[in-house]
N, C-alpha and C positions, 0 to 999 in steps of 0.2 A: 832327690825327692825330699830328703830330710831338710835340705836348705830351703826348698820351696815352701814346705810346711811351716818352717820357722818364720819366713818372710810373711806368709799369710797370717800367722798368729800375731806377729808384731803389728802388722797393718790393721788387723781387727782391733787390737788394743788402742791404736791411735784413733780409729774411727769411733770407738766407744767413748774416748776422752773428748772428741769433738762434739758428740751428742750431749755429753754432760755440760760442756762449755756453752753450747747453744741453749740448752734448757735454762741454765743459770742466767745467761744474758737476757733471754726473753722474759723470764719471770721478774728480773730486776727492772726491765723497762716497764713492764706492766705495773709493778709496785710503785715505780716513780710517779706515774700518772695518778695512781690511787692516792699517793701521798699529797699530790698537788690538789686533787679534787676535794680531799678531806682537810687540806691545809695542815697536814700532820708533819710538823718539823722533826719530830723524833724519828719517824720512819725515813725521812729524807737524810738525816744524819747517818743512820745505819747503812743506807745505800752507799754513801760516800766512804764510810769506814770499811765496808766489805768489798770495795772495788779491787783490792789487792788480790782476792781469790780468783777473779776472772783474769786478771793480768798474768797471774802465776800459771793458770791452766793453759793460756795461750803459749807462754814461754816453754812449758813442758812439751806441748805438742810440737813446737818448732824444734826443740832439741831432739825429740824422738824421730821426727821426719828427717832431719839432717843426718842423724846417725844411720838411719836406714839407707839414705842416699849414698853415704860414704861406704857402708859395709856391703850392701847388696848390689849397688850400681844398676838399678832397674832400668828397663827400656820400655818404649811403646806405652801401652795403657797403664802399666804399673808406675812408670815415671810420671805420667800425667796425673794419676790418682794422687800421688804424694804432693806434687806441686799444687794441685787444686786444693788439697787439704790444708796446706799452708795458707793459701789465700783466703779460703772460706773461714778458717779459724781467726784470721785477722779481721775479717768482716764482722764476725760475731763479737769479737772483743771490742770493736768500735761501737757496736750496739750497746754494750755495757758502759762504754764511756759516755754515750749520749744519755743513758739513764742517770749517770752521775751528774751530768750537766743539768738535766731536768730537776734533779734533787736540789741542786744549788739554786736554781731559779725559784723553787718552792720555798726555800728558806728566805730568799729575798722578798717574795710576796708576803710571807708570814701569815698573819691572821686578817690582813686587810680584806675588806669586802670586794668580791670580784665586780669589776665594772663592765664585764662582758660575759654573757651567757656562754659557758664553755662546752656546750653540747658538741660543737664541731671538733673540739680537741678530743673528746671522748670517742667520737666516731673515727678520727684519725688513728687514735690508739688501737681501737678494735680492729680496724683493717690492717694496720701494720703488724699487730700480733698474729693475725691470721696468715699474713704473708710469710712471716718468719717461721711460724710453725709448719706451714705447708712446704716451704723450701727446705727446711730441715728434714722433713719426711721424704721429699723428693730426692734429696741428696743421699740419704741413707739407702733408699731403694734404687738409686740411679735411674729415676723415672723422669724422662724429659717431658712427657706430656703434662705431668703435674707442674713441672718447672715452667712450662710455657704459660700456664695460667697466671703466674706471678706478674707478668707484664700488664695484664688487664687490671689487676688489683692496684698496681703501682700508679696507673693512670688515675684511678679513683682517689688515691691518697694525694696525688699532685693537684687534682681539681679541688679537693677539700682544702688543701693548703693555700692555694691561690684565693679561694673564696674567703677563708678565715682571715688571711692577712688584710684583704680589702676591708672586711668588717672591722678589724682592729684599728686600722688607719682611720676609719670613719668615726669610731668611738673616741680615738685620740684627738681628733679635730674638735669634737664636741666637749671633751673633758681634758684640756691640756694639763691640768693639775694631776691627772692620773697617767701621765705619759710613761712613768717608770714601770708601772704594772703592765701597761700595754706592750712595752718593749720586752719585758720578761715573758709574757705569754707568747709573743711573736717568736722569741728564741725557742720556746718549748715546741711550737709548731714546726720550726725548722729542724729541730733535733728528731722529731718523729718522721718528718719527710726524708731526712737523711738515713734514718734507720730502715725505712722502706726501700731506699735506693740500695742499701747493702744487701737486702734480701734479693733484689734483682741481680746484683753482682754475683751472688752465689748461684742463682739460676743460670746465668750466662756461663759461669765456670763449669757447671754440671754439663751443659751442652758441649763445652770444649772437651770435657772428660769422655763423654759417650761418643760424640761425633768426630772428635779429632780436629775441629776447626772452631774459630771464634764466631760467636753470634752476638748481635746487638738487639736485645729484646725490646728496647725502647723505640725502635723504628719499625 
């Protein structure tokens, strides 16, 4: 009984660290788009400089999970829970990486006037943040019904992404001298779309944890 309690306490500690990692990654992604919209290079630089904290948190989660696997040798649901935790932490760390990439594009754009109204980028950001926050809550509660809703939101982000890229290409054709900025904004859209995909990944991992089999929520 003591061994079981120790395992559950250690597992709870890892879960709390995953929540902290998720919150930091999500807020960093949100901040990166705010920096772009405001063309705030200082905030963009701070995002790049602080990326080490997200990386370190993922490394600590990995170390703690590996230690639990080695010491406790869990089976069945406990084993799946730890494996899923590793994968979900990696997904959230990648969201932090995309925030850094957006910050870099923000620096490249600088103070140049936007040649494209970036309302779609704001909408992509808002929907992606909702996805990430919802999947984090679903993961914490092990709630597959909440996780199932992520797929519908991902379709909306994908649709916005395709629409925005088409519009950017049209603007680029009309203003070939602005191709550099068009390319940078296209990358920003791609990083948001990929962040939404990572939310879907975590939702699928949650299904695996609860149901014991793999699901593809994109189909």
